[in-house]
Structure formats: structure tokens, C-alpha cells
FITI-949026 format. One record per residue: residue in three letters; x, y negated, z of N, C-alpha, C in turn; residue number from 1. Coordinates in Angstrom, 1 decimal. Atoms other than C-alpha are relative to their C-alpha. Example, Ala and Ser with C-alpha at 12.3 -4.5 7.8 and 13.67 -1.06 7.14 Angstrom:
# residues 2
+---------+--------+--------+--------+--------+--------+--------+--------+--------+--------+-----+
: residuo :   n.px :   n.py :   n.pz :  ca.px :  ca.py :  ca.pz :   c.px :   c.py :   c.pz : num :
+---------+--------+--------+--------+--------+--------+--------+--------+--------+--------+-----+
:     Ala :    0.9 :    1.2 :    0.0 :   12.3 :    4.5 :    7.8 :    0.9 :   -1.2 :    0.0 :   1 :
:     Ser :   -0.9 :    1.1 :    0.0 :   13.7 :    1.1 :    7.1 :   -0.8 :   -1.1 :    0.8 :   2 :
+---------+--------+--------+--------+--------+--------+--------+--------+--------+--------+-----+
# end
This chain:
# residues 81
+---------+--------+--------+--------+--------+--------+--------+--------+--------+--------+-----+
: residuo :   n.px :   n.py :   n.pz :  ca.px :  ca.py :  ca.pz :   c.px :   c.py :   c.pz : num :
+---------+--------+--------+--------+--------+--------+--------+--------+--------+--------+-----+
:     Met :   -1.4 :   -0.8 :    0.1 : -202.3 :   57.7 :  -63.2 :    0.1 :    0.3 :    1.5 :   1 :
:     Ser :   -0.7 :   -0.4 :   -0.8 : -201.1 :   59.6 :  -60.7 :    0.7 :   -0.5 :    0.5 :   2 :
:     Lys :   -0.8 :    0.7 :   -0.9 : -198.4 :   58.0 :  -57.8 :    1.5 :    0.6 :   -0.8 :   3 :
:     Arg :   -1.3 :   -0.5 :   -0.1 : -196.3 :   60.6 :  -58.6 :    0.4 :    0.9 :   -1.2 :   4 :
:     Phe :   -0.5 :   -0.1 :    1.1 : -196.3 :   61.2 :  -62.3 :    0.6 :   -1.8 :   -0.7 :   5 :
:     Gly :   -0.9 :    1.4 :    0.3 : -194.7 :   57.7 :  -62.1 :    1.6 :    0.6 :   -0.5 :   6 :
:     Arg :   -0.9 :   -0.7 :    0.2 : -191.4 :   59.3 :  -62.4 :    0.0 :    0.7 :   -1.1 :   7 :
:     Gly :   -0.1 :   -0.7 :    0.8 : -191.7 :   61.9 :  -64.7 :   -0.5 :   -1.1 :   -1.4 :   8 :
:     Met :    0.4 :    1.1 :    1.2 : -193.2 :   59.2 :  -67.2 :    1.3 :   -0.9 :   -0.5 :   9 :
:     Leu :   -1.3 :    0.7 :    0.1 : -190.0 :   57.1 :  -66.9 :    0.6 :    0.5 :   -0.7 :  10 :
:     Val :   -0.6 :   -0.6 :    0.6 : -188.4 :   59.6 :  -67.8 :    0.1 :    0.7 :   -1.4 :  11 :
:     Ser :    0.6 :    0.0 :    1.3 : -189.9 :   60.8 :  -70.4 :    0.2 :   -1.2 :   -1.1 :  12 :
:     Val :   -0.3 :    0.8 :    0.5 : -189.5 :   57.5 :  -71.9 :    1.0 :   -0.9 :   -0.3 :  13 :
:     Leu :   -1.6 :    0.3 :    0.4 : -186.3 :   56.6 :  -71.3 :    1.1 :    1.1 :   -0.3 :  14 :
:     Ser :   -0.9 :   -1.4 :    0.0 : -184.4 :   59.9 :  -71.3 :    0.1 :    0.8 :    1.2 :  15 :
:     Ser :   -0.5 :   -0.6 :   -1.4 : -183.0 :   62.5 :  -68.7 :    0.9 :   -0.9 :    0.6 :  16 :
:     Glu :   -1.2 :    0.9 :   -0.3 : -180.2 :   60.2 :  -68.0 :   -0.9 :   -1.1 :    0.5 :  17 :
:     Ile :    0.2 :    1.0 :   -0.4 : -182.0 :   57.3 :  -66.0 :    0.8 :   -0.4 :    0.3 :  18 :
:     Ser :   -0.6 :    0.2 :   -0.4 : -179.2 :   56.6 :  -64.7 :    0.8 :   -0.8 :   -0.2 :  19 :
:     Leu :   -1.0 :    0.3 :    1.2 : -177.3 :   55.8 :  -67.8 :   -0.8 :   -1.5 :   -0.5 :  20 :
:     Val :    0.8 :    0.5 :    0.7 : -180.5 :   53.3 :  -68.6 :   -0.3 :   -1.8 :    1.1 :  21 :
:     Leu :    0.0 :    1.0 :   -1.5 : -181.2 :   51.7 :  -64.7 :    1.2 :    0.2 :    1.1 :  22 :
:     Thr :   -0.5 :   -0.7 :   -1.5 : -179.5 :   51.3 :  -61.7 :   -0.6 :    0.0 :    1.0 :  23 :
:     Pro :    0.4 :   -0.2 :   -1.3 : -180.0 :   52.2 :  -58.3 :   -0.8 :   -1.0 :    0.5 :  24 :
:     Leu :    1.3 :    0.4 :   -0.2 : -181.8 :   49.3 :  -57.7 :   -0.9 :   -0.4 :   -0.5 :  25 :
:     Gln :    1.2 :    0.1 :    1.0 : -183.9 :   49.1 :  -60.3 :   -0.5 :    1.4 :    0.2 :  26 :
:     Ile :    1.1 :   -1.0 :   -0.6 : -185.1 :   52.6 :  -60.0 :   -1.0 :   -0.3 :    1.8 :  27 :
:     Tyr :    0.7 :    0.3 :   -1.0 : -186.0 :   51.8 :  -56.5 :   -1.2 :   -1.1 :    0.5 :  28 :
:     Thr :    1.3 :    1.2 :    0.4 : -187.9 :   48.3 :  -57.4 :   -1.4 :    1.1 :   -0.9 :  29 :
:     Phe :    1.1 :   -0.3 :    0.7 : -189.7 :   50.7 :  -59.9 :   -1.3 :    0.9 :    0.9 :  30 :
:     Gly :    0.9 :   -0.9 :   -1.1 : -190.8 :   53.2 :  -57.3 :   -0.3 :   -0.7 :    1.0 :  31 :
:     Ile :    1.3 :    0.4 :   -1.1 : -191.9 :   50.7 :  -54.7 :   -0.9 :   -0.6 :   -1.0 :  32 :
:     Ala :    1.2 :    0.4 :    0.4 : -194.0 :   48.7 :  -57.1 :   -0.7 :    1.2 :   -0.9 :  33 :
:     Ser :    0.9 :   -0.6 :   -0.1 : -195.3 :   52.2 :  -58.3 :   -0.6 :   -0.1 :    0.7 :  34 :
:     Thr :    0.8 :   -0.8 :   -1.0 : -196.3 :   53.4 :  -55.2 :   -1.0 :   -1.0 :    0.5 :  35 :
:     Ile :    1.2 :    1.3 :   -0.2 : -197.9 :   50.0 :  -54.2 :   -1.1 :   -0.4 :   -1.1 :  36 :
:     Gly :    0.7 :    0.9 :    0.7 : -198.9 :   48.3 :  -56.8 :   -0.9 :    0.9 :   -0.9 :  37 :
:     Ile :    1.0 :   -0.4 :    0.4 : -201.0 :   50.6 :  -59.1 :   -0.8 :    1.1 :    0.4 :  38 :
:     Pro :    1.8 :   -1.1 :   -0.5 : -204.1 :   52.5 :  -58.1 :    0.0 :    1.3 :   -0.9 :  39 :
:     Cys :   -0.1 :   -1.2 :    0.4 : -204.7 :   56.1 :  -59.2 :   -1.3 :    0.1 :   -0.7 :  40 :
:     Ile :    1.7 :    0.1 :    1.0 : -208.0 :   56.4 :  -62.1 :   -1.2 :    0.1 :    1.5 :  41 :
:     Ile :    1.1 :   -0.2 :   -1.4 : -209.7 :   58.1 :  -58.5 :   -0.4 :   -1.4 :    0.6 :  42 :
:     Ala :    0.0 :    1.5 :   -0.8 : -209.2 :   55.1 :  -56.5 :   -0.6 :   -1.1 :   -0.6 :  43 :
:     Leu :    0.7 :    1.4 :    1.0 : -210.2 :   52.5 :  -59.7 :   -1.6 :    0.9 :    0.3 :  44 :
:     Gly :    1.2 :    0.0 :   -0.1 : -213.3 :   54.8 :  -60.0 :   -1.3 :   -0.4 :    1.6 :  45 :
:     Ile :    0.2 :    0.0 :   -1.3 : -213.8 :   54.7 :  -56.5 :   -0.7 :   -1.1 :    0.6 :  46 :
:     Leu :    0.4 :    1.7 :   -0.6 : -213.6 :   50.8 :  -56.2 :   -1.7 :   -0.4 :   -1.3 :  47 :
:     Ile :    1.4 :    0.6 :    0.5 : -216.1 :   50.4 :  -58.9 :   -1.5 :    0.3 :    0.1 :  48 :
:     Arg :    1.2 :   -0.6 :   -1.0 : -218.9 :   53.0 :  -57.3 :   -0.2 :   -1.9 :    0.6 :  49 :
:     Glu :   -0.6 :    0.0 :   -0.7 : -218.2 :   51.4 :  -54.4 :   -0.2 :   -2.4 :    0.1 :  50 :
:     Phe :   -0.4 :    2.0 :    0.1 : -217.9 :   47.2 :  -55.2 :   -0.9 :   -0.1 :   -1.4 :  51 :
:     Gly :    0.3 :    0.4 :    0.8 : -218.9 :   47.3 :  -58.5 :    0.9 :   -0.8 :   -1.4 :  52 :
:     Phe :   -0.9 :    0.3 :    0.8 : -216.9 :   46.7 :  -62.1 :    1.1 :   -0.8 :    0.3 :  53 :
:     Lys :   -0.3 :    1.1 :    0.2 : -216.3 :   43.3 :  -62.3 :    1.5 :   -0.1 :    1.8 :  54 :
:     Arg :   -1.0 :   -0.4 :   -1.5 : -214.5 :   43.5 :  -58.1 :    0.9 :    1.0 :   -0.2 :  55 :
:     Ala :   -0.8 :   -1.1 :    0.1 : -213.3 :   46.5 :  -59.0 :    2.1 :   -0.1 :   -0.8 :  56 :
:     Ile :   -0.7 :    0.9 :    0.6 : -211.0 :   44.9 :  -61.6 :    1.0 :   -1.2 :    0.7 :  57 :
:     Ser :   -0.6 :    0.6 :   -0.3 : -210.4 :   42.0 :  -60.0 :    1.0 :    0.8 :    1.7 :  58 :
:     Leu :   -1.1 :   -0.4 :   -0.9 : -208.9 :   44.1 :  -56.9 :    0.8 :    0.7 :   -0.6 :  59 :
:     Thr :   -1.3 :   -0.8 :    0.7 : -207.1 :   46.2 :  -59.3 :    1.1 :   -0.7 :   -0.3 :  60 :
:     Gly :   -0.8 :    1.5 :    0.9 : -205.3 :   42.9 :  -61.0 :    0.6 :   -0.2 :    1.8 :  61 :
:     Ile :   -1.1 :    0.7 :   -1.7 : -204.2 :   41.7 :  -56.9 :    0.9 :    1.3 :    0.4 :  62 :
:     Ser :   -1.3 :   -1.1 :   -0.7 : -203.0 :   45.4 :  -56.4 :    1.3 :   -0.3 :   -0.3 :  63 :
:     Ile :   -1.5 :   -0.4 :    1.0 : -200.6 :   45.2 :  -59.0 :    0.8 :   -1.0 :    0.0 :  64 :
:     Ile :   -0.6 :    1.3 :   -0.1 : -200.0 :   41.8 :  -59.0 :    0.5 :   -0.3 :    1.7 :  65 :
:     Tyr :   -0.7 :    0.7 :   -1.3 : -199.4 :   41.9 :  -55.0 :    1.5 :    1.7 :   -0.1 :  66 :
:     Gly :   -1.0 :   -1.1 :    0.2 : -196.9 :   45.7 :  -55.7 :    1.2 :   -0.9 :   -0.9 :  67 :
:     Ile :   -1.4 :    0.8 :    1.1 : -194.4 :   43.2 :  -58.6 :    0.3 :   -1.0 :    0.9 :  68 :
:     Leu :   -0.9 :    0.5 :   -0.2 : -194.5 :   40.9 :  -56.2 :    0.9 :    0.3 :    1.3 :  69 :
:     Phe :   -1.2 :   -0.9 :   -1.0 : -193.3 :   42.8 :  -53.3 :    1.5 :    0.6 :   -0.5 :  70 :
:     Ala :   -1.2 :   -0.8 :    0.0 : -190.8 :   44.6 :  -55.3 :    0.8 :   -1.0 :   -0.6 :  71 :
:     Gly :   -0.5 :    0.9 :    0.4 : -189.4 :   41.8 :  -56.5 :    0.8 :   -0.7 :    0.9 :  72 :
:     Leu :    0.1 :    0.8 :   -1.5 : -189.0 :   40.1 :  -52.7 :    1.3 :    1.5 :    0.4 :  73 :
:     Ile :   -0.5 :   -0.8 :   -0.9 : -187.7 :   43.7 :  -51.6 :    1.9 :   -0.1 :   -1.1 :  74 :
:     Trp :   -1.4 :   -0.1 :    1.7 : -184.9 :   43.4 :  -55.2 :    0.5 :   -1.2 :    0.0 :  75 :
:     Arg :   -0.8 :    1.2 :    0.2 : -184.1 :   40.1 :  -54.7 :    1.1 :   -0.2 :    1.9 :  76 :
:     Ile :   -1.3 :   -1.1 :   -1.4 : -183.0 :   41.4 :  -50.9 :    0.5 :    0.4 :    0.1 :  77 :
:     Ile :   -0.9 :   -1.0 :   -0.3 : -181.3 :   44.2 :  -51.2 :    1.0 :   -0.8 :   -1.1 :  78 :
:     Ser :   -0.1 :    0.6 :    0.8 : -179.6 :   42.3 :  -54.4 :    0.8 :   -0.9 :    0.6 :  79 :
:     Ile :   -0.7 :    0.9 :   -0.8 : -178.2 :   40.0 :  -52.1 :    1.3 :    0.7 :    1.1 :  80 :
:     Phe :   -1.2 :   -0.2 :   -0.9 : -176.1 :   42.1 :  -49.9 :    0.7 :    1.3 :   -1.0 :  81 :
+---------+--------+--------+--------+--------+--------+--------+--------+--------+--------+-----+
# end
């Protein structure tokens, strides 16, 4: 998945009016998580070729977990204010 398609997929799943379903903070957090944590298919293919399947999958899992944790941390910090 390309990072630029994340918003388009979110719009198609929820509706054209995202603001009716998600708060601005949730939209911002989704943007952070999808930008940091979700590698595109091309990057995954390169990781598999360079490091092997098992290590590429573990690196992808770590990247997804890192993105979710970082987005959660940002959400907590922003929600305080």
C-alpha cells in the first residue's frame, strides 16, 4: 500500500465526510500511524530481497508496532492540551 492511498481508503470505508465519524485528533493520529508504521509493498519486497522473508516480516511488524505506539504517544500528548 502506498502511503498516499491511506486517506483515500479511509474516505471510501467511512464516508466522504470523515469529520462526522472521526475527530480532528483521530484523523491526525491516523496520519501519523500510517506514515510511520505502514511500509509500502515495494519497501516490503526490497526488505525480503535484502534480508530474507523472516527478517523482513519481523522488521515490518516492528515498524507497525512502532507507528502505533508513536501515534498513541502523540495522541496522549495532544489530548492533554
